[in-house]
N, C-alpha and C positions, 0 to 999 in steps of 0.2 A: 834273465833274458835281455839280450841286447835290444830287442824290439821295444821293451818297456822304456829303456833309456832314450831310444829314438822318439818314442811318443812324448816323453817328457820334454825333449828338445823342441819338438814340433809345437807343443802347447806353449812353451816358454817364448818361442819366437813370435807367436800370435799375441801373447800377453804383452810383449814389449811394445808393440805398436798401439795397443789399447791403453796402456798404463796411464798416460797423461791426458786421455780424452775426457772432455767435460761431459756431464750427463746428457746434454742436448745432442751431442754427436752420436749417441747410441741410437737415436731415433732416425738416423740417416738411412735412406732406402738403398739397398744394393740392387744389382742387376740379376740376382737369383730370385725369380718368382716374386719380386718386389718385397722380399724379406728385409727387415731392418737389421742393423747390427745387433740390436737387442734380441731379435728373433734368432739370429745365428748363434749367439752365445747361449741363449736359453736352450736351444736345441742340443748344442754340445754338452751343456751341463746336465740336461735330463738323461741323455744316454750315457754320460760318464757315471752318473748315479746307478743306472741300470747295469753297467759293467761291474761296478762294485758289488751290487746285489747278487749277480749271478756267480761271482767268485765266492761269495759267502755260501750260497746254496741255491738249488733250483727252486725251492719253495720261496725263498726271499725274492728271487727274480719274478716268479709267477705272481706273487702278491703285488709287487710293484707295477709290473707291466699290465696286469689285468685292468687297472684304472685307465690306462692309455687305450687298451683294446676296446673297452666299453665305449669310449668317446668316438673311436674310429668306426665302430659298428653303428653308431648313431648318425654317421655321415659326416662327421667332422674331419677336417684335414689333419695331417700330422702336426702342422703348425698350430692349429686351433686346439689340438689335444694337449699342448703343453701349457696353455694359459692358466688353467686351474692348478697345475703343479707348481708353477712359478709364483702365483699369487701376486704380491706387490713387488716382487723382485724385478729390478730393472736398472739400467745405467751402471753407475759405479758399484752399487751393492751387488748386482748380479755378476758383474765382472769379478769382484773379489771372491764370491762364493764359488764361481766356476774355477778360478785360478787355484783356490785351495783344494777343491775336489779333484782337479786334474793331477795335482801333485800326489794326492792320496791314491789315485788310480795307478799312476806310474810306479809308486813305491810298492803297492800291493801286488801288482803283476810281476814286478822284478823279483819277488820272493816266491812266486807261484810255480808249480810244476808245469812246464810248457805243454805237456801232453794232456793235462787235466781237461776233461770234457765239460763244456759249459753250455747251458741252455741259452737260446737267443730268440729273436723275433722269428727268424726262419729256422733252418736246420741248426742243430747244436754244432758247436765248433770247439777246437782246442783253445787253451788259454793263449797260446802264441798267436793263433789266428785272430782271437778276440782283441788283443792289444794292438795287433797290426791294423785291424779294422778301425780302432779308435784313432790311430795315427792317420790313417787314410781319411777318415771323416773330418778330423781336425784340420788336415792339410787342405782338403777340398773346400770345406766351408770357409776356412780361413782365407782362401783366395778371393772370396767375395768381399771380404773386409779390406784386404790389400788393394783390390781393384777400386773400390769406392773411395778409398783414401788416396788413391793415386800413387801408391808405393810399389816399387819393384821389389818383389820378394827374392831373397837369396835362394840359390838352389844348392842342395847338399846331397851327398851320396846316400843318405838315409832314405832318399826317395826310392831306392831299390826295393824296399819293403812294399811300397805301393805298386810298383811295376810288377813285382812277383804276384801280388794279390790280383792284379789285372789279368795276368796270364792264367792264374789258377781258376779264375771265374769265367774262362772261355765257354765252357759248357753251360754254366748258369745263365749267361747272357741269352742263350738260345732257349734253354729249358723254361726260363721264367716267362717267355713269350709264347710257349707252346709250339716252338719250332724244333724239329728234329736236330739233334746235335750232329754237325758235319763229321764225316769219317776222318778227314784230314785236318790235323791241327797245324796252324801256321807257325813257321819259324819266326822268332822274334829276336832281333839283334839291335840293342840300344847303346848309345854312347852316354856314359855316366858324366855327371858334372866334372868329375876328376879326370875324365878322358879315357877311363877304362871301358872295355866292351863287355856288356852283359848279354848273355845268350840264353834262350829257352827253346826247347823242342828241336827236332831234327833239321839240320841245315839243308838237307836234300828235299824238304817239303816243297810241293809245287805252289805253295802259298807263303807269303812272307810279309813282314812288317819291319822296316828299319827307320832309324832316325834318333832323335835325342830321347833320353829317359824322361825328361820333363814333358815333352810333347805326348809321349805314350801315356804317362800318368794323367795328363790333362784330359785325354780322350776317354780313358776307361773310367774316370771319375765324373765325366761329363762336365768338366770345368770349361772346356773349350770345344767348339766344333772342329772336326778333323781338318776342314778346309782352312782353318785359321792356324794350323800347325805345319811343321816341316816333315811330317811322317810320309814315308814312301810305302805304299801298300800295293802288293802284287798278288793277283789271283782272286777268284770269285769268293772263296771262303773268307779270306782276309778282309776283303771289302765289305762283305756282309757283316762280319763280326764288328768291324770298326764303326759301322753305321748304327749298331745297337748295343755296343759294349757298355756293361754296367757291372762294376765290381762291388756294388753295395746291395744290401738286402732290401726287400720291399717290392711293391708292384712295379711293373715295367715303366721306366721313365725314358723319355726321348731326349737326346742331346740338344743343346741350344742351337738355334739357327746360326748360320755363318755371320760373323761380325756383331753378334748381339751380346757377347760376354767379353768385354774389353776393359782395360785399365783406364780409369778416369785421367784426363789430361791435367787435372789440378786437384789438390787436396783441400 
């Protein structure tokens, strides 16, 4: 699957900016819910392990995730639920085990049947959707790291996978909040980093979203507030969607407020 190689490239790009960081820098707080870089990498590592487990079997995944679910049931946050899993892992050691695991994930999924059904936190999904979700989460949480380090991240056409996931979760964004799914699906036309045009849904839809692929990916992953992007949104349904867009599983999350998720002016 090309998506597996795109995931590997995403993880490698994040790893490159972390490779020479001293241990003390991993305690640096990001603008995402005050998570530290340690928290971000720990989160990616835990769910990369989950992705390997579910590829092995549904039983392996259930056994692994049950420990997380128990902590969530006790009122812990998703972040708090990973502490006992990580144990003493932090800093350089955590980075190294995450980097090794991410390579294992990419390799395993590159050999998998794209249509294989896999169990997950929410509804089950295909292997191709699973590895796309891993790329999306690595890209989205990776932005927190690039931002806090003051680094401008390069943009690549592999972001198309994340945009596609954003479009595919149109219904989920409403359903997850108990809102009826609108009858009309907005037309989405995005300019790729390479300059190509990517389109989804019917061009004659009365609702539309246009702009750069980067901006759309930022909004559906809740990396940026839509008012901090160049997206042009037309129609009530499109505006309603962009206000609650969420291409990831879990409870409904609200996007960041305008101007609150920005790149640091210094590293």
